[in-house]
C-alpha positions as CSV (number, residue, x, y, z in Angstrom):
1,X,27.9,34.7,21.9
2,X,28.7,38.1,20.6
3,X,31.8,39.9,20.6
4,X,32.1,43.6,22.2
5,X,32.2,45.0,18.5
6,X,29.1,43.2,17.6
7,X,27.3,44.2,20.8
8,X,28.2,47.9,20.1
9,X,26.9,47.7,16.7
10,X,23.5,46.1,18.0
11,X,23.3,48.9,20.5
12,X,23.4,51.6,17.8
13,X,20.6,49.7,16.1
14,X,18.5,49.1,19.1
15,X,18.4,53.0,19.7
16,X,16.5,53.5,16.6
17,X,13.9,50.9,17.5
18,X,10.5,51.8,19.2
19,X,9.4,49.1,21.9
20,X,7.6,46.2,20.3
21,X,6.9,44.4,23.6
22,X,5.6,45.8,27.0
23,X,5.7,44.3,30.4
24,X,3.0,45.1,32.7
25,X,2.1,44.0,36.4
26,X,1.7,40.6,35.4
27,X,5.6,40.4,34.9
28,X,6.8,37.8,32.3
29,X,3.9,35.6,31.6
30,X,4.1,32.6,29.1
31,X,2.3,34.9,26.5
32,X,4.9,37.6,27.0
33,X,7.5,35.1,26.2
34,X,5.9,33.6,23.4
35,X,5.5,37.1,21.6
36,X,9.2,37.7,22.2
37,X,10.2,34.5,20.7
38,X,7.9,35.4,17.6
39,X,9.4,38.7,17.3
40,X,12.7,37.4,17.6
41,X,12.0,34.9,14.8
42,X,10.9,37.7,12.5
43,X,12.9,40.9,13.4
44,X,16.1,39.3,15.4
45,X,16.5,42.6,17.3
46,X,13.8,43.7,19.7
47,X,13.1,46.6,22.4
48,X,10.9,45.7,25.3
49,X,9.6,48.1,27.8
50,X,8.6,47.6,31.4
51,X,5.5,49.7,32.2
52,X,5.4,51.6,35.6
53,X,3.5,49.0,37.4
54,X,5.8,46.4,36.7
55,X,8.0,45.3,39.6
56,X,10.9,43.8,37.7
57,X,14.4,45.4,37.1
58,X,15.1,45.8,33.4
59,X,18.5,44.0,33.6
60,X,17.4,41.2,35.5
61,X,14.2,40.7,33.3
62,X,16.4,41.0,30.3
63,X,18.8,38.2,31.4
64,X,15.8,36.0,32.2
65,X,14.4,36.5,29.0
66,X,17.4,36.0,27.1
67,X,18.1,32.7,28.9
68,X,14.6,31.5,28.2
69,X,14.5,32.4,24.4
70,X,18.4,31.7,23.7
71,X,18.7,35.3,22.7
72,X,21.6,37.6,23.5
73,X,21.3,40.5,26.0
74,X,22.3,43.6,24.1
75,X,21.5,46.6,26.5
76,X,19.2,47.7,29.4
77,X,18.6,51.5,30.0
78,X,16.1,52.6,32.6
79,X,13.1,50.6,31.9
80,X,13.9,49.3,28.5
81,X,15.9,46.6,27.2
82,X,17.2,45.1,23.9
83,X,17.3,41.4,22.9
84,X,19.2,39.9,19.9
85,X,18.7,36.4,18.4
86,X,20.2,35.7,14.9
87,X,17.7,34.1,12.5
88,X,18.3,30.4,12.1
89,X,18.0,30.4,8.2
90,X,20.5,32.4,6.4
91,X,18.1,34.0,4.0
92,X,15.8,35.2,6.7
93,X,18.8,37.3,8.4
94,X,17.6,40.9,8.7
95,X,20.7,42.1,11.1
96,X,24.3,41.5,9.6
97,X,26.7,41.6,12.5
98,X,30.4,43.3,11.5
């Protein structure tokens, strides 16, 4: 669980990110979840964008994905959301939380 200060820091970092996962009409399939998992392993912080044809709500989709992936929901704005999951190995950590 991250604190409010840490969430605020992650929001700041998330603003600079470009979306790396796009969810379309097919909603969150196993392939999308697998891709998010791989990206969280390497990047720790990812931004996801829901395409125009997607019927999901960004906040609901973020909470669902966070639950499945064991990640933290950071922020949802419009059709985009940011997720964070700390790397398991200390030497692989890219994001240093305050």
